[in-house]
C-alpha positions in Angstrom: 254.7 87.2 94.3 254.2 88.4 97.9 250.8 88.4 99.5 250.7 92.3 99.6 251.5 92.4 95.9 248.7 90.0 95.0 246.3 92.2 97.0 247.5 95.3 95.2 246.9 93.6 91.8 243.4 92.5 92.7 242.5 96.0 93.9 243.7 97.5 90.7 241.8 95.0 88.6 238.6 95.6 90.7 239.0 99.3 90.2 239.4 98.9 86.5 236.3 96.8 86.2 234.3 99.2 88.3 235.4 102.1 86.2 234.5 100.4 82.9 231.1 99.3 84.2 230.4 102.8 85.5 231.4 104.4 82.2 229.3 101.9 80.3 226.3 102.6 82.5 226.8 106.3 82.1 227.0 106.0 78.3 223.7 104.1 78.2 221.8 106.4 80.5 223.2 109.8 79.6 224.4 109.7 76.0 225.0 113.3 75.0 222.8 114.7 72.2 224.7 115.1 68.9 225.9 118.6 68.3 224.9 120.6 65.3 226.9 119.5 62.3 225.8 122.3 60.0 223.7 121.9 56.8 223.1 118.3 55.8 224.6 116.9 52.6 221.2 115.3 51.7 217.6 115.8 52.9 215.3 112.8 52.2 211.7 114.1 52.2 208.4 112.2 52.1 205.1 113.5 50.9 201.7 112.6 49.3 200.6 113.5 45.8 197.5 115.0 47.3 195.9 118.4 47.7 196.2 118.1 51.5 200.0 118.2 50.8 199.7 121.2 48.5 202.5 123.2 50.3 204.9 120.3 49.6 203.8 120.1 46.0 204.1 123.8 45.5 207.4 124.0 47.3 208.9 121.4 45.1 207.4 122.7 41.8 208.3 126.4 42.4 211.8 125.6 43.6 211.2 127.1 47.1 212.8 124.1 48.9 215.7 123.9 46.5 216.5 127.6 46.8 216.4 127.5 50.6 218.3 124.3 51.0 221.2 125.6 48.8 223.9 122.9 48.6 221.9 120.3 50.4 220.6 117.7 47.9 216.9 117.1 48.1 215.7 113.5 47.5 212.0 113.0 47.6 209.7 109.9 47.9 206.0 109.9 47.5 203.5 107.9 49.6 199.8 107.2 49.5 199.1 106.6 53.2 200.6 107.4 56.5 201.6 104.0 57.9 204.2 103.2 55.1 205.6 106.7 55.6 205.9 106.1 59.3 207.8 102.8 58.6 210.2 104.8 56.3 210.9 107.4 59.0 211.4 104.8 61.8 213.5 102.7 59.5 215.8 105.6 58.7 215.1 105.9 55.0 213.5 109.3 55.4 214.8 112.4 57.3 211.5 114.4 57.2 208.0 113.9 56.0 204.7 115.7 55.4 202.3 113.3 57.1 198.9 113.0 58.6 198.4 113.9 62.3 197.4 110.4 63.4 200.4 108.6 61.8 202.6 111.3 63.3 201.4 110.4 66.7 201.7 106.7 66.0 205.4 107.2 64.9 206.2 109.0 68.2 204.4 106.3 70.2 206.0 103.4 68.4 209.5 104.8 68.9 208.7 105.5 72.6 209.2 109.2 72.0 212.8 108.8 70.7 212.9 108.8 66.9 210.7 111.7 65.6 209.7 115.2 66.4 206.9 117.3 65.0 208.4 120.6 63.9 205.5 122.4 62.1 202.1 122.2 60.7 201.2 122.5 57.0 197.5 121.9 56.3 194.2 122.1 58.3 190.8 120.9 57.4 189.9 119.0 54.2 188.2 115.9 55.4 184.5 115.0 55.1 182.1 112.1 55.4 180.4 112.0 52.0 177.5 109.7 51.3 174.9 108.6 48.8 172.0 111.1 48.4 169.2 110.1 50.7 171.5 109.3 53.7 170.8 112.2 56.0 171.4 110.9 59.5 174.0 108.7 61.3 171.4 105.9 61.9 171.0 105.4 58.1 174.6 104.1 58.0 173.6 100.9 59.7 174.1 98.0 57.3 176.2 100.2 54.9 179.8 100.1 53.8 181.9 103.2 54.2 185.5 103.6 53.0 188.5 105.2 54.7 191.9 105.4 53.1 193.8 103.0 55.3 193.6 101.4 58.7 194.8 103.8 61.5 195.3 106.7 59.1 194.0 110.2 60.0 190.5 109.8 58.4 190.1 106.2 59.6 190.6 107.3 63.2 188.3 110.3 62.8 185.5 108.2 61.3 185.7 105.5 63.9 185.6 108.0 66.7 182.6 109.7 65.2 180.8 106.2 64.9 181.5 105.6 68.6 180.0 109.0 69.5 176.8 108.0 67.7 176.7 104.5 69.2 177.2 102.9 65.8 179.2 99.6 66.2 181.4 98.4 63.3 181.2 95.1 61.6 179.2 93.2 59.0 175.5 93.0 59.4 172.1 94.9 59.3 172.8 96.9 62.5 176.5 97.5 61.9 178.7 99.8 59.8 181.3 98.1 57.7 184.5 100.2 57.5 186.5 99.2 54.4 190.1 100.5 54.0 190.6 101.3 50.3 193.0 103.3 48.2 191.3 106.6 47.4 190.9 106.0 43.6 189.1 102.7 44.2 186.7 104.5 46.5 185.5 106.7 43.7 185.0 103.7 41.4 183.2 101.5 44.0 181.0 104.4 45.0 179.9 104.9 41.4 179.2 101.2 41.0 177.0 101.3 44.2 179.3 99.0 46.2 180.0 101.8 48.8 177.6 104.1 50.5 180.3 106.7 51.0 183.6 107.5 52.6 185.3 109.6 55.2 188.0 111.0 52.9 190.6 113.7 52.6 190.6 116.2 49.7 190.4 116.0 46.8 188.6 112.6 47.1 185.7 113.9 49.1 185.1 116.6 46.5 185.5 114.1 43.7 182.7 112.0 45.1 180.5 115.1 45.5 181.2 116.8 42.1 181.8 113.8 39.9 179.7 111.1 41.5 176.8 112.9 43.1 177.6 112.3 46.8 176.5 114.7 49.5 178.4 115.8 52.6 177.0 114.4 55.8 179.8 115.6 58.1 182.5 118.2 57.5 185.1 117.4 60.1 185.8 121.1 60.7 182.4 121.3 62.5 183.8 118.9 65.1 186.7 121.0 66.2 186.9 124.4 68.1 187.4 127.2 65.6 187.0 124.7 62.7 190.7 123.9 62.7 192.4 120.5 63.1 195.8 119.4 61.7 195.5 117.3 58.6 199.1 117.4 57.5 202.1 118.2 59.7 205.9 118.1 59.2 207.7 115.4 61.1 211.5 115.1 61.3 213.8 112.4 62.6 215.1 113.5 66.0 218.8 112.8 65.2 218.5 114.7 61.9 216.9 117.7 63.7 219.7 117.8 66.3 222.5 117.3 63.8 221.1 119.6 61.1 218.8 122.3 62.5 219.9 124.7 59.8 218.6 122.3 57.1 215.3 121.9 59.0 215.0 125.7 59.2 215.6 125.9 55.4 212.8 123.4 54.8 210.5 125.4 57.0 211.3 128.6 55.1 210.6 126.9 51.8 207.3 125.6 53.2 206.3 129.1 54.4 207.1 130.5 50.9 204.8 127.8 49.4 202.0 128.7 51.8 202.5 132.4 51.0 202.4 131.7 47.3 199.1 129.7 47.7 197.6 132.7 49.5 198.7 135.3 47.1 198.3 133.3 43.9 195.3 131.0 44.5 194.5 130.2 40.9 198.1 129.4 40.0 198.5 127.4 43.2 195.6 125.2 42.1 197.1 124.7 38.7 200.6 123.9 40.1 199.1 121.4 42.5 196.9 119.8 39.9 199.8 119.5 37.4 202.0 117.9 40.1 199.3 115.3 40.9 199.0 114.5 37.2 202.7 114.2 36.8 203.0 111.9 39.9 199.9 109.8 39.5 198.7 110.2 35.9 195.4 111.6 37.1 194.0 115.1 36.8 191.2 116.9 38.6 188.5 119.0 37.1 188.3 122.7 37.9 185.1 122.3 40.0 186.8 119.6 42.1 189.9 121.8 42.5 187.8 124.8 43.5 185.8 122.8 46.0 188.8 121.0 47.5 190.8 124.2 48.0 187.9 125.9 49.7 187.9 123.1 52.3 191.5 123.6 53.3 193.7 126.2 55.0 197.5 126.2 55.1 199.9 127.4 57.8 202.9 126.3 59.8 201.2 126.5 63.2 200.8 122.8 64.1 197.7 123.5 66.3 199.5 121.9 69.2 196.5 122.1 71.6 194.6 119.6 69.4 197.1 116.7 69.8 196.1 115.5 73.2 192.5 115.0 71.9 193.9 113.4 68.7 195.9 110.9 70.9 192.8 110.0 72.9 190.8 109.6 69.6 193.1 106.8 68.6 192.0 104.8 71.7 188.4 105.7 71.2 188.6 104.5 67.6 190.1 101.3 68.7 193.4 101.6 66.7 195.5 102.1 69.9 195.1 100.3 73.3 196.4 103.2 75.4 196.7 106.9 75.0 200.3 107.8 74.2 202.2 110.3 76.3 203.0 113.2 73.9 205.3 115.1 76.1 208.4 115.9 74.1 206.5 115.3 70.8 206.9 118.9 69.5 210.1 120.8 68.9 209.2 124.2 67.6 212.6 125.8 68.1 213.5 126.2 64.5 209.9 127.1 63.5 209.8 130.0 66.0 213.3 131.1 64.8 212.0 131.2 61.3 208.8 133.1 62.3 210.8 135.5 64.4 213.1 136.3 61.5 210.0 137.0 59.4 208.6 139.3 62.1 205.8 136.8 63.1 204.9 135.8 66.6 206.0 132.5 68.1 203.5 129.7 68.2 202.9 127.6 71.3 203.6 123.9 71.9 200.8 123.4 74.5 203.4 122.0 76.8 204.2 119.1 74.5 207.7 120.4 73.9 208.8 119.2 77.3 209.3 115.7 78.6 207.3 114.8 81.7 209.3 114.2 84.9 
């Protein structure tokens, strides 16, 4: 082998290595987004057997989702709190989920903004701090035990933020407020037995304590938000599913809107459908007074109330369930929602700048 030939071989090898390295780097740093693949074969959907998820329950019971999804098979899974549902989304066992606003933020933050997108709202309102009669001021909570559904869920964050605002430290002792995370049915039982002074709870549990156990409402969370609106339940979708199957996401949104319209035009039947679904899923049923009170505390709509999310993100830090405020740029993708609204002759809803990544 001549010297010039050896040099030529080395140059070719070096060029090949450089090309492979450059391609590999390009693949890592600029992987193309998956193109739309048409309707999905299957949609795996999570939700709660709870009145705050009434649009999901109505959509399933009345067949609105099935009709809009067409050939796409709908597989559902029920949850009782947000953190396990977040794990299912991030783990890839769900494609979409009706979920609380705080767990939705946590899912986005945990995945560093990659895995999920908020595509619509569902429910606003429906959370209260209900307490024993005789407790009429924040200071009277010192030395008391108050329940929230689960650590870092939407109501847990709201309550702990409210405690901070009233200079009420948490812990165990005469001058402290003990926050106990409990499944909602246990809260009712322990309140009745006198082991709890109350709870910051979603519907219908706050109404159950009031109607069935004699509690009084110390705080209606609607009073803490401009216009009395804050997102209780939103619709979260895996990013790769949204990009691959936008038509399926649009079908889910149409079905949700039909459920919301049905609740507005048939309020009595919507209560019955929701109550029957909860009974079928949990074995429990709600009295008519509890149903009536719970529904009066809620409003339903696909607007995610985007402008509230920066505050909700800060609240997680204030409540001590997050160490830093997550950057929510890119959290919302309302493309399919606004297409659905436009087709129905409704105005687009805004994303408050959270549909764009920060540069």
